[in-house]
C-alpha positions in Angstrom: -31.8 -0.2 10.7 -34.6 2.2 11.4 -35.8 4.6 8.7 -34.8 7.6 10.8 -31.2 6.4 11.1 -31.1 5.7 7.4 -32.3 9.2 6.7 -29.7 10.6 9.2 -27.0 8.8 7.3 -28.2 10.0 3.9 -28.3 13.7 5.2 -24.8 13.3 6.5 -23.5 11.9 3.2 -25.3 14.6 1.2 -23.7 17.3 3.3 -20.3 15.7 2.8 -20.9 15.5 -0.9 -21.7 19.3 -0.9 -18.3 19.9 0.8 -19.8 21.1 4.0 -17.2 20.9 6.8 -17.0 17.3 8.2 -18.1 18.1 11.8 -21.1 20.1 10.5 -22.1 17.2 8.2 -21.9 14.6 11.0 -23.7 16.8 13.5 -26.3 17.5 10.8 -27.0 13.8 10.4 -27.1 13.3 14.1 -29.5 16.3 14.6 -32.0 14.7 12.1 -32.1 11.6 14.3 -32.7 13.5 17.5 -35.4 15.7 15.9 -37.4 12.8 14.4 -37.1 10.1 17.0 -39.9 10.7 19.6 -38.0 9.4 22.7 -34.6 10.9 21.9 -33.6 13.4 24.5 -31.9 16.5 23.0 -29.8 16.9 26.1 -28.0 13.7 25.2 -26.9 15.3 22.0 -25.0 18.0 23.9 -23.7 15.6 26.5 -22.2 13.2 24.0 -20.5 16.0 22.1 -18.9 17.3 25.3 -18.0 13.9 26.8 -16.4 12.8 23.5 -13.7 15.5 23.9 -13.0 15.0 27.6 -10.9 11.8 27.4 -7.3 12.3 28.7 -5.8 10.3 25.8 -7.0 13.0 23.4 -4.5 15.4 24.9 -1.9 13.5 22.7 -3.5 15.2 19.6 -2.4 18.8 20.3 0.9 17.5 21.7 1.9 15.6 18.6 0.5 18.3 16.3 2.6 20.9 18.1 5.7 18.6 17.8 5.1 18.1 14.1 4.8 21.9 13.5 7.9 22.6 15.5 9.8 20.0 13.5 9.1 22.0 10.3 10.6 25.1 11.9 13.7 23.4 13.2 15.0 22.3 9.7 14.3 18.7 10.5 12.1 18.2 7.3 14.9 19.4 5.1 17.4 17.0 6.7 15.1 14.1 6.4 14.4 14.9 2.8 18.1 14.9 2.0 18.5 11.5 3.7 15.6 10.1 1.6 17.2 11.4 -1.6 20.4 9.6 -0.7 18.5 6.3 -0.2 16.2 6.4 -3.2 18.4 8.4 -5.6 19.0 5.5 -8.0 15.5 4.2 -8.0 13.2 4.8 -11.0 11.0 7.8 -10.2 13.7 9.7 -8.2 11.8 12.5 -6.4 8.5 10.5 -6.5 10.3 7.8 -4.4 11.6 10.5 -2.1 8.0 11.7 -1.7 6.8 8.2 -0.6 9.7 7.5 1.8 9.5 11.1 3.2 5.8 10.5 4.1 6.7 7.3 5.9 9.5 8.8 8.0 7.5 12.0 8.7 4.8 9.9 10.1 7.1 9.2 13.0 7.6 12.9 13.5 4.2 14.7 12.9 1.6 11.9 12.9 -0.6 14.1 10.7 -1.3 13.2 7.1 -2.7 16.8 6.5 0.5 18.4 7.7 2.5 16.0 5.7 0.6 16.6 2.5 0.7 20.4 3.0 4.5 20.3 3.6 5.3 18.1 0.6 3.0 20.2 -1.6 5.2 23.2 -0.9 8.6 21.5 -0.9 8.5 18.5 -3.3 5.7 19.1 -5.9 7.3 22.2 -7.5 10.7 20.3 -7.6 9.0 17.3 -9.2 7.4 19.4 -11.9 10.7 21.1 -12.7 12.3 17.6 -13.1 9.7 16.6 -15.7 7.0 14.9 -13.6 3.5 15.9 -14.6 1.6 18.0 -12.1 -1.2 15.4 -11.9 1.3 12.6 -11.1 3.1 14.7 -8.5 -0.1 15.7 -6.8 -1.5 12.2 -6.7 1.8 10.7 -5.3 1.8 13.4 -2.6 -1.8 12.8 -1.6 -1.6 9.0 -1.7 1.7 8.7 0.2 0.4 11.0 2.9 -2.0 8.2 3.9 1.0 6.3 5.2 1.7 9.0 7.7 -1.1 8.3 10.2 -0.2 4.6 10.2 3.3 5.3 11.5 3.5 6.0 15.3 2.6 8.5 16.6 -0.4 8.6 14.1 -3.1 11.0 15.2 -5.7 8.8 13.6 -4.6 5.9 15.9 -5.0 8.2 18.9 -8.5 9.1 17.8 -9.5 5.5 17.2 -8.0 4.2 20.4 -9.8 6.9 22.4 -13.2 6.4 20.8 -13.0 2.5 20.7 -11.3 2.1 24.0 -8.3 0.3 22.5 -4.7 0.5 23.7 -3.0 3.3 21.8 0.4 1.8 22.6 -0.6 -1.5 20.9 -2.0 0.4 17.9 1.3 2.3 17.6 3.3 -1.0 17.5 0.9 -2.7 15.0 1.0 0.4 12.7 4.7 -0.1 12.0 4.2 -3.2 9.9 1.2 -2.0 8.0 2.9 1.4 7.3 6.1 -0.3 6.1 4.2 -2.6 3.8 2.2 0.2 2.3 5.4 2.2 1.8 7.2 -0.7 0.0 4.2 -1.5 -2.3 3.7 2.2 -3.1 7.4 2.6 -4.0 7.2 -0.4 -6.3 4.1 1.1 -8.0 5.8 4.4 -8.4 8.8 2.7 -9.9 6.7 0.8 -12.4 4.8 3.9 -13.5 7.9 6.0 -13.6 9.7 3.5 -16.0 6.7 3.5 -18.3 6.6 7.3 -18.4 10.3 7.8 -18.6 10.8 9.6 -15.4 14.5 9.6 -14.5 16.5 9.0 -11.4 18.1 11.6 -9.2 21.5 10.2 -9.7 23.2 7.5 -11.8 26.3 6.7 -9.8 26.3 4.6 -6.7 26.4 6.5 -3.4 29.6 6.3 -1.4 29.7 5.4 2.3 30.8 8.9 3.1 27.7 10.4 1.4 25.4 8.0 3.1 26.8 8.5 6.6 26.9 12.3 6.1 23.2 12.3 5.3 22.5 9.9 8.1 24.4 12.0 10.6 22.3 15.0 9.8 19.1 13.1 10.1 19.9 10.7 13.0 18.5 12.9 15.8 15.0 13.3 14.2 15.0 9.6 13.2 15.4 8.7 16.9 12.1 10.2 17.9 9.8 7.3 16.8 12.2 4.9 18.6 12.1 7.0 21.8 8.2 7.2 21.6 7.6 3.5 21.0 10.4 2.4 23.4 9.1 4.7 26.1 5.5 3.5 25.8 6.4 -0.2 25.6 8.8 0.0 28.6 6.3 2.0 30.6 8.3 5.1 31.1 5.4 7.2 29.8 1.9 6.9 28.4 1.0 7.7 24.8 -0.4 11.0 26.0 2.8 11.9 27.9 4.8 10.8 24.8 3.3 13.8 23.0 4.8 16.2 25.6 8.1 14.3 25.2 8.0 14.9 21.4 7.5 18.6 21.9 10.5 18.9 24.2 12.5 16.9 21.8 11.5 19.2 18.9 12.5 22.3 20.9 15.8 20.7 21.8 16.5 20.0 18.1 15.6 23.6 17.4 18.2 24.7 19.9 20.8 22.3 18.6 20.3 23.3 14.9 19.9 27.0 15.8 17.0 27.4 13.4 14.0 27.9 15.7 13.3 31.5 16.6 10.8 33.0 19.2 8.5 34.0 16.3 8.5 30.4 15.0 7.4 29.1 18.5 4.5 31.6 18.6 3.5 30.8 15.0 3.8 27.1 15.8 1.5 27.4 18.9 -1.0 29.3 16.8 -1.0 26.6 14.1 -1.4 23.9 16.8 -4.5 25.6 18.2 -6.1 25.9 14.8 -5.4 22.4 13.7 -6.3 20.8 17.1 -9.6 22.7 17.3 -10.7 21.4 13.9 -9.8 17.9 14.9 -11.6 18.1 18.2 -14.8 19.4 16.5 -14.8 16.3 14.4 -14.2 14.1 17.5 -17.2 15.8 19.2 -19.4 15.2 16.2 -18.3 11.6 15.8 -19.0 10.9 19.5 -22.7 11.9 19.0 -23.1 9.8 15.8 -21.2 6.9 17.5 -23.8 7.0 20.4 -26.6 6.8 17.8 -25.1 3.7 16.2 -24.6 2.0 19.5 -28.2 2.8 20.6 -29.6 1.4 17.4 -27.3 -1.7 17.7 -25.9 -1.3 14.2 -22.5 -3.0 15.0 -24.3 -6.0 16.5 -26.8 -6.2 13.6 -24.0 -6.1 11.0 -22.0 -8.8 12.8 -25.1 -11.1 13.0 -25.8 -10.5 9.3 -22.2 -11.4 8.3 -22.2 -14.5 10.5 -25.5 -15.7 9.0 -24.7 -14.8 5.4 -21.0 -15.7 5.0 -20.0 -19.3 6.0 -16.7 -19.4 4.0 -13.7 -18.2 5.9 -11.9 -17.0 2.8 -14.9 -15.0 1.7 -15.2 -13.6 5.2 
């Protein structure tokens, strides 16, 4: 690794530590490299930033962001939360368990961990504190469980990775199901153990009846079908991962019509939120594309791979 690249990485980390916006921090580190390396053409800096945002697959990001925003305006989130309460009502931790399961299910609807954390901060954290949970515990559960969201299709992080690394987004979606489910289960076990130690109670003591279960399932069944439609459509070949985003928006609007909760003003506000969120994501993508080009030029992935193969000869250590 060259000294200039090391300096660029240090500058980027310092800017991140100073809470500078991510895209500015990454671009700042990249700019240091282009300014100090004699044969680095500044035009490439601009080219890579623009080229990085021109991939067709990245269209899925505003589509899925828009679908997730619309879901919040159609009453879908409330119906999903009620369903989660029925399933986890008797588990230790009560609303904390709902928090984890809701993040997992919402991953199949919004695909954005930021949107999930913001939504649950408003809906669940106040209720958790009222029920006796500490604010610290409620906040940490909300932040930690939101990391499950991008693993469940259609996770926006998977779309970004697939676009930058030229990996099949459809295959990433399928593989994310197992990882997301495993993380959900382990986190629910951890929440249960901590809740028992701290004396956090359950939502209900009595066993749920079949009527209660099917009533909650009936209200949530249409939103729960969205991940199945997306994964099934991609795997069968009806539409691509990008086109699946458009399908998700149409589905969200249809749910809004069925539930009669989405108004014209909600659509306009949803589109505004989509533009703001998508813009911030695309700025990060542009910055990451520049830094990715630098790492490729300096052969950092190859150097790390060679070092690992030479240093680590034990398969378990590897």
